[in-house]
N, C-alpha and C positions, 0 to 999 in steps of 0.2 A: 555235564553231569554222565557219564555211560548209560550207553542201553541195553536192555538185560531183555531176555526173548524167554517168555515162560515156554508153558509144556504145547501149550496151542502154537506156539509160534509165533502170538503179539509180542508186540515189543511194548515196554514200561522204562519210565526214566528211571533211573536208581537215584532216590532222594529219599532223605531221615524223613519226610513228613507225606511221605506214600502211605506208611498205614496208620499213623497217627494222627489222633485226633489236635487239631488247634488248639486245645484249651487242657492241653495236657501240661503241668505246671513245670516236669522239667525237661521237657523239648522244648520251651517258651525261654528258660534260662540258659539254655546250652543254645542258644541264639544272641547271648548278650555281646558275648567279646567278639561275634564277626564284624570284620573290619566295613568301615562305615565312609565309602570314598568322601569327600570334599568338594562339592563341586564348585565353589567359587571362593574357596577359603580367602582372600585378598581385600573381599565384598566389604563395606560397608554397607549394615543396615539403621537405615534410623526413619525413625518414624516421626512426625511432626504432628503434636496435640490437637485435638479439635478446638474446644475447649477454652483450651490454657492458654492454644498461639492462636493459633489461625482466625477464630471468634473476636481475637482483639485489634486484627484487620493491618492495615497497611505499616502501620509502627511496630508491630510485635513481626510480620511475618518477611517483609523484605530483607531486612538486618540480616536473618536468619538463613535466609536462599545467598544473600550474597556470599554469607559464608561456606555456605556449601560451593557454590560456584568457582572461588577464589582454590576451595581443597580439590574439586574435582580433575583438573589437570594431575593431582598427585595421586588419585585413587580413586577404582569405582565406586560407585555407591548409589546407591538404592534407595529410595524414601516412599514411607509410605503415611499415611492420612488416617485422624482420626475424627473421628462424629461431630462431636460437642454439645452446643446449647442444642443445636436443630433435631440430633439425636434422641437428646431426652424430651424433648418436646413430643416427640412422636409417640415416644415410648409411653409418656402419660395419656396420651388420647387411644393410643391400642389398646392398653391396662385400662380406662376408662370401658372401653368397647365388651370387653371382656377374651381378647386373642390372647393365646398362646405364647410361651416365651420364644417358637420358633418365626412367628411372625414378625415377633419383636428383632428377632435379628437380620429376616431381610428386609424390615423397614431401617435398618440403624445403619446395614450395608451400602442402601442405595444411599444415605447422606454421607457417606464415607464416601464415595465414590465421586458425590461433586465435590468436594473437599479435592480430593485427586484431581477431576478435572483443572480446578482453579489454579491448581500450585502448578500443577504441568502446564497451563500456557503462561504463566509468570514467567515459568523458566523457558517458554520454545526459543528467544533467541539464544539460549545457551544449550539448546541438545536437550529440552526437557521434551517427554513423551510421556504421553498416561498409558501405561498397560494394563489389562485385565488381568485375573487370575491364570487364565486359559492359554495368555503371553510370556508366562514367566519360563518356559523352556530359548525364549529368543530373547532373554536377557544377556547375553555374552555377546547377539549382533549388533545391539545396543549399547553397549559399554563400551564394546570394539572399536563403535567411530567415533567415541566421547559422546556419549549421550547420558542424561540421567533421567534414568526409569521413573515413573510416579506411580505407585498402587496405591487403591485403597486397601486398609490395614485390619479390614473386619473378616476375622475368619468362616470360612466361605459355608459353615454351619448351614444356615439359611435356613429353609422349613426342617429341616435336623437337628437342629437344636435338641441337649437333653434340657428337662425341665432342673430347672435350679434349685440346688438344698432351698434356698430361703427366695423368697417372692417371688419376682416373673422375667425380671429382667437378666438379661441374655448374661451367662457367664463368660464366655468368649468372645471379646466383641477385640478392639484393634490393639490393645496391648499383646493379646494373646495371638492374635494372628501373626502381630508383628514377629514375634519370636519362633512361632512356628516354620516360616518362609525364611529368616535364618537359619534355621537348623537343617532344612531341610537343602538348603545352598551351600551348607558344611562353612558359616560362619560364624566366628568363637566369640562375636562380642556384637551384642545389640545396644541400639541406644534411642533412648525416649527421649523426647524434646516436652519438657513441660515447662508451668513458669513458678514451680519451688525449686530451694538451692536444695532439694532429696528428699528422704525419708526422715522424719521425724517420729521419735513413741509417741508424742501427745501432737495437738492441731496448736501448731505457736501463735494464732491466731486467740484461741482460746486460754493457751497455755503460757504467756509470754515469757522468754529467756529456754525454751525448749529448744535443743542444739541437736543442731543433725547429726543422722548417724553419718559420719566416711563410706564402711563398708559394712557387710552384714553376711555369712552364709546363709543361703535361701534357706534352707533346713530351721533353722534358725528362726531365721525369719517367721518363717509360718507357724513352728513351733507357741512365740510371744504371741501369735493372736490378735494383734493392736486391732482397734476398734474399727479405725477407719486407716487405710495406705492410698499413696497417688498412684497405683497401680493396682492390678485387678487381681484380685488372689489367686485365680484359676493359673495364670501367667505362675504365678512363682511355684506352682504345683508343675505343671511344663518345664520349666527351666531346669528344676532337681530331676526330671526323668529324661533331660537334654543329654545326646549326645557328641552334638560338636557344641551348640551355643556354651561359651563357660561364666558368659558374665551377662549382664544387663548393667548398662549405666542409667538413673535417673538426673536430667542435665537440666539445669536452667538455663534455657532458648534467649530470656531476657536478658541476661548479663553478656554485652558484648566479649567476643572470644572463647564463650565455655563450649561452643559446638565444633568449631575450629582446633581447640586443645582435645574434645572427645573424639574427635574424628583422626586424629594424631596418636592419639594412644593413651593419654594420660588420662587418671584416675579424677576425675569433675563430679562434682556432686555425690550421690549417692552409687558405691560399686554396690550389688546385687551379686553373688560369686554360689557354682554351685561346686562343693565338694566332696559328700558327703552324696554315695549311691542310695 
């Protein structure tokens, strides 16, 4: 940006933001079309669910890790982890003790980090390494030597978590954190490994015969406002405003081969995609 000297001789940076409020609607709209550099566009960002996968133990976790290890020579992969049952337990205790949403968010993050540690150690012989959110700029170095970085999926709002619209459970949890990480890295696809075949319009356990939705536009999904979802609602709103991530796959990792297919770009489970701004 060019420098400009005022009448007093002081130098100023020429920028459209200099004398404008950052709350001005026209100014904000004018930044929408600016180019966003994809940092790691070939990276596969994969979340391993906490309650759905990790809490099931060895029979669920190891086959998924085997598929990831087999795919790693062909593509860079970053793993994030959910919190699972232990996070739900600590949420219940914290709510009973009168803790605000920000404290619950901090507690949930520590559980997700425990799971990241376990997954990274299971992958240690294959280059698995646990990284924190502050280590994300080091990702290219870990990937360049064939590593499989693992980080906790909880979005780092912590004590600054905003109060949810309903209740006290933190709205920005591990689905949101995974998507935000994929977004900042310029990755077009985000994969959520869970224990369901995808998204259903109603709980198939309560309404047998309900079929999985193969794909749905994210704003249409928000508009339908289902009573329950296998993904965080706040993640849908983040996806609807994303600039790099175009789609999220909800994949049943308990079915052999699904993770491999998703990593290779196939549409497995439910594809939630973004077309409308």
